N, C-alpha and C positions, 0 to 999 in steps of 0.2 A: 498505542497502549499507552491508558496515564490510570492510574491507580485515585481514587477518590471519592473521598467519606466512608472508604470500607465497601468500596464498585471497584470494577473492573472500567475501563470506556476504551471504544475502539475506534479509532475513525476509519468510515469506509465511505466509499461514493455507489452514488447508482449513476450505472455506464447508459450512456446515451445510444435507444434504440434498444434495448434490452428489456422484458415485459416487466413490470411492475411487479417489486417486490425480490428483485435480482440486487446484491449488491455482491462489489469486490473490496478488495482493498487495492489504496492509489498505487502504480507499476507507473512505467514508462523508459526509454530508452538511456543508455547512459552517454553521454555528451562526452566530448574529445576532452581529453587531461582529466574528468573527472572520476573519482572513484566509488563504484559501489555503494557505501553507507552514503556519499553527499549525493549519488543518486535519488537515494531514499529518501531521503531528506527532504532533497527539493522536490518528489512529486506530489509528497503526503505534503508539503507547503502550498504548492500551490493549485492542488484536487483539492484539497480540504479547509486551505485556512490556518488548519493549523501548526506550530512548530516547535522543537525541543532539541534533543540529540538522540544516535544511536545507544542502545544496548545492548548492541553486537547482532550474531547472525542468531533467524529463525532457524532456517534449514534450506533445503534446494526442493525443486519438485522438479522432475526430468519425466521427459517424455519426445513420444518419436511421432511424426507425422509425411505427410508427402505433400509438395508441392508441386502443379509441375513436372510430376513426373518422379520430382527426386527426392529421396529420404531425408528429412532434415531430425539431424535431434538437436536436444533443446534441453536447458539449463537455468531452471529458470529460480533463481536467489532470493531471496525472503530477508531483511533485518528487520530487527525487532528498535520502531522507533518507542522514543517517550514522546509524548507528544505534551502540549500546550496550545489550548485552542486559542487562537489572536481573534477570527472574523468570524461572524456566520455566513455561510456558504448554500442555497438553498439545494443544491444537487448532491452536496455528503451530508453527514450525520453523525454524530457515534453512538454506537451501543452501547450498551451499559450489562453487566452482570456483577451478582454479588459475589464476593470471594470463592 
């Protein structure tokens, strides 16, 4: 996220294989020895070309699903990165909203 000229901008990606108009927040797996916030900043940089710093944790999403007959409980934590755009990427974009 970034506030610029009194507007908030959000870095988002268009996931491959999804219908047109579907956007998502960058995400990925935590590499060995990496902290969650480091992963978030790396994924934002890799998937959108934007770098920045963490403003803390935005929240968690908890859900349950079944995989090969086994029940899986999953928690996805979402950090809030303050991003600065470094380069353009045709599969990512910045959405903006006034105050």
